[in-house]
PLY file of the C-alpha trace (Angstrom):
ply
format ascii 1.0
element vertex 133
property float x
property float y
property float z
element edge 132
property int vertex1
property int vertex2
end_header
81.49 115.48 169.23
78.73 118.09 169.87
75.15 117.73 168.27
75.84 120.71 165.95
79.24 119.31 164.92
77.72 115.93 164.19
74.99 117.69 162.06
77.68 119.46 160.03
80.00 116.38 159.56
78.08 115.13 156.29
78.30 118.69 154.87
82.02 118.92 155.68
82.60 115.49 154.07
80.64 116.43 151.01
82.58 119.74 150.71
85.85 117.88 151.05
84.94 115.47 148.37
83.86 118.21 146.05
87.16 120.16 146.59
89.16 116.93 145.98
87.21 116.07 142.78
87.83 119.74 141.42
91.56 119.52 142.29
91.96 116.18 140.40
90.10 117.59 137.41
92.02 120.78 137.23
95.49 118.84 137.87
94.76 116.38 134.99
97.16 116.94 132.05
95.72 118.47 128.87
96.05 116.15 125.92
98.38 117.75 123.37
97.25 117.62 119.81
99.74 115.69 117.60
100.11 116.91 114.01
101.77 115.12 111.20
105.45 116.07 110.41
106.60 117.34 107.04
108.04 113.79 106.37
104.71 112.20 107.32
102.88 114.64 105.13
105.06 114.09 102.20
104.75 110.36 102.70
100.99 110.41 102.85
99.40 113.01 100.52
101.55 113.30 97.46
100.64 110.59 94.88
97.20 110.10 96.61
93.61 110.91 95.56
91.53 112.38 98.38
87.93 113.02 98.66
86.31 115.74 100.84
83.59 118.15 101.42
83.74 121.88 101.95
82.36 123.45 105.17
79.08 123.86 103.12
78.90 120.28 102.01
80.24 120.61 98.48
81.96 117.51 97.32
85.49 117.66 95.91
88.17 115.19 94.91
91.77 115.88 94.46
94.55 113.95 92.78
98.15 115.00 93.95
101.18 114.54 92.00
103.88 112.33 93.64
106.69 113.66 95.82
109.89 113.63 93.90
112.07 113.49 97.04
113.52 116.97 96.48
111.13 119.74 96.05
108.26 119.87 98.64
105.61 121.05 96.10
103.57 119.68 93.15
100.29 119.79 91.13
96.77 118.90 91.94
94.03 117.70 89.52
90.87 119.10 91.21
87.26 118.03 90.68
85.22 120.46 92.65
81.52 119.78 92.67
81.77 118.40 89.09
84.10 121.06 87.73
87.68 120.27 86.75
90.61 122.55 87.44
94.28 122.52 88.58
96.00 123.88 91.64
99.26 123.47 93.40
100.51 121.90 96.70
103.38 122.53 98.88
104.59 121.85 102.34
106.02 124.73 104.45
106.68 125.16 108.17
105.31 121.80 109.05
102.00 122.46 107.26
100.16 121.15 104.22
99.49 124.01 101.84
97.46 124.54 98.70
97.35 127.40 96.09
94.16 127.39 93.94
95.01 130.66 92.06
92.18 132.63 93.62
93.22 131.91 97.08
95.46 129.64 99.14
95.48 127.99 102.75
97.93 126.07 104.88
96.85 123.49 107.46
98.17 121.51 110.34
97.25 117.75 109.71
96.07 115.18 112.27
95.98 111.62 111.18
92.54 110.34 112.44
92.94 106.81 110.96
94.83 105.00 108.27
92.51 106.69 105.57
91.31 109.84 107.29
92.86 113.23 107.92
91.64 116.21 109.90
92.88 119.55 108.91
93.31 122.47 111.25
93.24 126.03 110.00
94.63 128.69 112.37
94.58 126.02 115.30
90.90 125.07 114.80
89.73 121.79 113.38
87.82 121.76 110.10
84.46 120.11 110.20
84.92 117.58 107.53
87.68 114.90 107.24
89.69 114.30 104.09
89.52 110.61 102.97
92.36 108.94 101.28
91.35 106.45 98.45
0 1
1 2
2 3
3 4
4 5
5 6
6 7
7 8
8 9
9 10
10 11
11 12
12 13
13 14
14 15
15 16
16 17
17 18
18 19
19 20
20 21
21 22
22 23
23 24
24 25
25 26
26 27
27 28
28 29
29 30
30 31
31 32
32 33
33 34
34 35
35 36
36 37
37 38
38 39
39 40
40 41
41 42
42 43
43 44
44 45
45 46
46 47
47 48
48 49
49 50
50 51
51 52
52 53
53 54
54 55
55 56
56 57
57 58
58 59
59 60
60 61
61 62
62 63
63 64
64 65
65 66
66 67
67 68
68 69
69 70
70 71
71 72
72 73
73 74
74 75
75 76
76 77
77 78
78 79
79 80
80 81
81 82
82 83
83 84
84 85
85 86
86 87
87 88
88 89
89 90
90 91
91 92
92 93
93 94
94 95
95 96
96 97
97 98
98 99
99 100
100 101
101 102
102 103
103 104
104 105
105 106
106 107
107 108
108 109
109 110
110 111
111 112
112 113
113 114
114 115
115 116
116 117
117 118
118 119
119 120
120 121
121 122
122 123
123 124
124 125
125 126
126 127
127 128
128 129
129 130
130 131
131 132
């Protein structure tokens, strides 16, 4: 090996290592998000009371009517920042949905732990978890 080639050998080795590492990182499979099925949603949320916070930190608690085994919908008793109201829940297209009268939303739901759920709106995770009592 010539003197110039021997001086370049460490550089070539470093470049080869960097290319190999980049290839491995790019080839690593992406972890797919796993959302709860309709059956899992209906077995978890109806009949439960859940505590949470809005994106702005306002506390809420909601008590969901039980699932009757037929209709994928029910009522919600809401305590939002100390004020009581009522709203409706339903399951549609694999999502948990709520209608508050003045608005509604549907979420995909990820079970984070036995008592914690993360809601996804339009594919984006919401910042605060829902906590089952």
